[in-house]
N, C-alpha and C positions, 0 to 999 in steps of 0.2 A: 116560810122561815128562812132567814139568811144566816149562814154560819160566818162568824166574824173571827179573824185571825190577826195577830200582830207580829211584826218582825222588823229587823233593822233594814235589811235589803231584800226586796222581792226580785227574783231573777226569772224573767220570762224566757223560756227556752232551755232545754236540757241536752243540747248538743255539747261538743267539747268546750265551747266558750263558756256557756253557763255553768257547766260542771266544774271547770277549772277555777272560775271565779268563786264558786261556793266552797271549793276546797281551800283556796288561799284564805278566804275570809274566816273559815272555820278554824284554821291554824292560828288565827289572830284573835279568836274568841268572839267573832262577830256572827250574829244569828242571821240565817237566811231561810227563805222558802223558795222552792223551785217549782214552776209549773210548765206544762207542755201540752199541746193539743194532741200529741201522739202518745203511744205507750212505749215502755222501755225497749221491748223486743224490736219494734219498728226502728227506733232511733239507733240501736246497736247494729242493726242489719244494713244500714245505709252504706253504700260503697263510695268511698272518697279517696282522695290522693294520699300518698304516704311518704313524701320526702320532707323530712324535718330539719329545719335549720338548727345550728348550734344553740341559738337563743331559745328555741322551742324545747330542745332537749334539756337545757338547763332549767327551764321553767317547770317541766314535768318532774325533774329531779327534786327541785325545791318543793314541789307539791307532794313529794313522797310517793309518786306513782311511776317511777322509772325502772323498777326492778325487771319487769318482763321486757321492757324496751331494750335494756342493755343485754338481756339474755337472748332475745330473739331477733332484735333489729340488725340490719346490715349497714355497716359503715361504708360510705362511699367517699373516696378521695378525689373523684372527678366524674365527668360525663362527656359524651361525644355529641358534637354537632356534625351533621352529614348533609351534603348537598350533591344530588345526582350521583351518589355513591362515594364521593370524596369525604373522608372523615377527618375531623379535627378534635382532639381531646382538650377539654378545658381542665387543666390540672389545678383543682381547688386548693389542695394543700400546698403545692408549690407556689401558687400565686397569692394565696391569702393566709396560709398556715392553718386553715380551718377545713372541716369536712362536714358532710351531712349524714343523716341516718335515714334509712328506708324502713318504715314501720307504719302499717296501715292506720288511717284515721279511725277505722272501725275498732282496731285494737286499743287505740288511745281512749276512745269513748268507753269501751268496756272496763279499762283500768280505772278510769275516773268514776264510773258508776259503782264499781266494786268498793272503792275507797269511801265514797259518800254513803253508800248503804251501810258499811261497817260502822261509820261514825254517826249514824242515826239521822241523816238528812231528811227533812220534811219535803216530800214530793207530792204534787198533784198532777196525775197523768190524765189524758183523754178529756181535757177541759174544753169548754166551748164558750163563745161570746166573751172573750177576754177584752176588757176595756180599761186601759190605764187612764185615770182621771186626776184632777187637782194637782197637775204636774208642777205648777208654780208655787204650791203651798209647802209648808214645812212637813206635812203629813199626806203625801200622795196616796191614792187608793187604787187598788187593782181589783176589779170586779170580774167574776167569771161564773160559769155554771159547770157542775160536774154531776153526772148521774141524775139530772133533772132537778138538782138543788142549787140555790144561789149561795155564793161565797163572796166575801170581801176581805182583802188584805190591807191593813193599814201599815205603812212603813215609812222609813226616812228617805230611802232612795229606791228607784226602780232601775234595774239593768236590763236593757232590751237586747237579748242574745237569741232572738227568735227568727233569724234568717231573713232572706230577701223578701219573702212574702208574709212576714209576720206583722203583728199589730203595732209594735213599738214605734217604728218609724212613721207609720200612718197616724200616730197620735200627735205628732208635731204639726202645728198649724201650717197650712199651705203657704201663707204669706211669710213664714219664717224659713221653711225647708227649701233648700235648693238641691236639685239633683242633676248629675252629669252622667251621660250614658253613651256607650258605643256598642251597637249590636253587630256582631260579626256575621258575614253571609255564609256561614258553614257551621257544622257541628263536629263533634268527635264521636265516632262509633268505637266503643270499647268492649273488650272481652276479658274474661278471667279464665285461665286454663291451668290445670294441674300438670304443668311441665316446667322444667328448669328454664330460666331466662336465656334468651339468645346471646346475651352479653352480661358480663359481671357488673357493668355500669349502664346507666340510662343512655339511650340514643335518641336524639331529636333529629328527625330527617325531613328535608325538603326535597321532593321529587316532582317531576313535571306532572304527575298524576295526583299530587297532593301530599300533605303532611303525614308523617307516621311517627309514633313514639313507641319505643321498646322499653318497658318498665317492668317492675316485679313487686311482689309482696313478700316473697321469701325465696330461699334457694330452690324451692320446688314449685312455686306458684308464680305465674307470669301475668302481667297486666299489659295488654297491647291496645293501641289506638290507631285509627286512621281518620283523616279528614273526610267528611262526607257532606252531602247536602243536608241542611238543617231540617228539611221537610221529608227526608228519606224515611222509609218504613223499615224498622229493624227486622221485621219478619221476612223481608226480601233478601236479607244477608245470611245465607247459609254459612256454616263454618268453612266449607270448602271455598266459597267465594271470598270470604274474609282472608283466608290464608294466602290465596293466590294474589290478592291485591296487596296485602301486607308485605309479602316477600318481594314483589315487584318494587315497592317503594323503598325497602331496605337496600336493595341491590344484591346481585348474585353472591358477592363475597361474604356479606353478613348473613344472607339468607341460607347459605350452606350449613350454618350451625343451628338453624331454626328447627325446633321440635314442635310439631303440630299435634293437635288432639281435639277432643270434644270440649267445647266451652261450657261452663256452668253458670255464666252470667254474661248478658249481652245487652247493651243499651246505647242510646244516642243522647249526648248532652249538648245543648246549645252553648255558644260562647258569647260572653258580654263583659264589658268593662263598665263599672257603675260606682259612683261615689255620692253620698249624701252629706250635705253640710247644713247645720252644724251637727256634731256628734253628741251634743248635750242640749237639752231644752228643760229649763227648770231643774227638777231633781230626777229627770229621766236621762239616762246615759245609753247610747248605742254602742254596740261592740260586734265585731265579726261581720257576717254577711248582712246583718240588719243595716249596716252602715256602708258597706262596700263589697263589690264583687270584682274578682279578677279572672281573666281567662285562665284555664288550667296550665297553659304553657309556662313552665318554670315552677309550678307547684307552690304558689304563694298564698292560696286561700286560707288554709289552716294556720300557716305561720303568721299571716297578717292578723288573724283573729287572736292568736296567742299573745302577740305583741300588745294588742288592745287590752287584753286581760291583765297582762303584767303591769301596765300603767294604771288601769282602773282599780285593780286590787291595791296597788300601792297608795293610790289617792284615797280610797275608802279607809284603809288601815291607818294612814296618817291622820285622817279626820277623826276617827274614833279613838285612837290610842295616843295621839299627840295634839289634838285640838287644833290642827293646822289644815287649812283648805287650799293651800297653794297648788297641789296637784289636781284637786277637783276643779279648781277654777281655770286651770290651763289644759285640762285633758283634751278637749276638742281641738284646740289650736295645735297642741303638740302632736297629737296622733294624725291629724290631717296632713301635716307637713310630711310625715313619714309615709302615709297612705299614698299620697300622690307620687312619691318617688317609686314606690313598689308598683303602682299602676303603670308608671312609665316603663319600667323594666318588662312587665308582662306584656304590655302593648308592643314594645319594641321587639321582643323575642317572637311574639305572635306574627308581627308584620314580616319579620325576616324568614320565618320557617313555613308559612302557609302559602298556598296558591289562592290568590284573590281573583274572582271572576272578572272584576273590573280592571285588573292590571293590564297596562299596555306592554308591548315588547320592551320599551324603555324601562319601565318599572321592574320588569322581571330581570333585566340585566343589572339593574341597581341592586336587587336582592343578591345576585351572585357576586357583585363587586363588594358588597358589605361582608359577605361570607369570606371572600378571598382576603379582605383587609384584616378580618379577625384572625385568620390562619397565619398571617404574616406579621402581625403586631402583638407583641407580648402585652403592651399597654391595653389594647382593645380586648384581649382575652381576659386581662385582669379586671377590667370593668364588669364584664359578664360574671366572672367568678365572685367578685365582691358582692354583687347583687344576689347571686344564687345562694351563697352561704348565709346571707341575711345582713341587712343594714343595721347599724346601731339603733338602739331603742329611742335615743334622743339625739 
């Protein structure tokens, strides 16, 4: 027996992208069904970045899920770039009039889940064999299995919000889909620790031994990273070894304020840049990590996904409530222009702040020259600040 369902928009993926889209569409009276191959507890527990652009904060406020963000989030008016111990502050407010908020993606996801649950969202968790079909028709179908039973969802549109390894992008024919990728020759070893952050603002540091990032989730919880070999074994990194390496890369002046302790999460994340074109095929739309990946340098992943959802939700709402498809028809082109600009910034900042094994002495000196130029040029600092606080949606 096959269970049959109907909805206006089927959303594959219940991370922050899928949840935010469902929230915006519900506010406009548009029906959705959300499915995910994982369960809610797993999705809420994923550790991700937590620097939110002003546009992301505004989107969460418009979605009605910003109360806890404003109560618990940390406003940051700047951040530091450091090179071999020399620090330069990027004054976000002074250079752009804008700031960012530090609030973990895990918390954003919880807030969105809570809102959708209260409003009666239809979810299917722990689904298998998800297959989007009939994508060029007026009624695409999503087939899947749950608890050994078959299901089909008939809908008007499918939103692929299921991440880099999801099924949505794979449903686009290979002769249509183009992908662009840069795999970085290192990873980030990150830890979470219940200690106050070493600095009130983020520090991105380039040291001869590799990159380091001093970040935080709250005034009492710190998130720290160091560049490592992508094939490294996290089990070989004791807390003591991490703290020794992290302190060395921060430099003695900054490390003097570092409070160490026992970590409660430790993992290694690879770095890649990735873009898929187009972001629409028939009535399937890609958003977030399904369409693009950025290295975590500059914390653009979630923000880029939210920008997709802001545009996609506007496009769908305009279609249903105003019978106008202008935003649907231009979604892929519009978003890809912005995606590539954000990819450029993340690639540029990653190139500046990391030690690349293939870099010659000349290229290492060029990194230092670039840093020195940024420290001496307000215009160069402003370019970084404009990208960091978020580019315009269009």
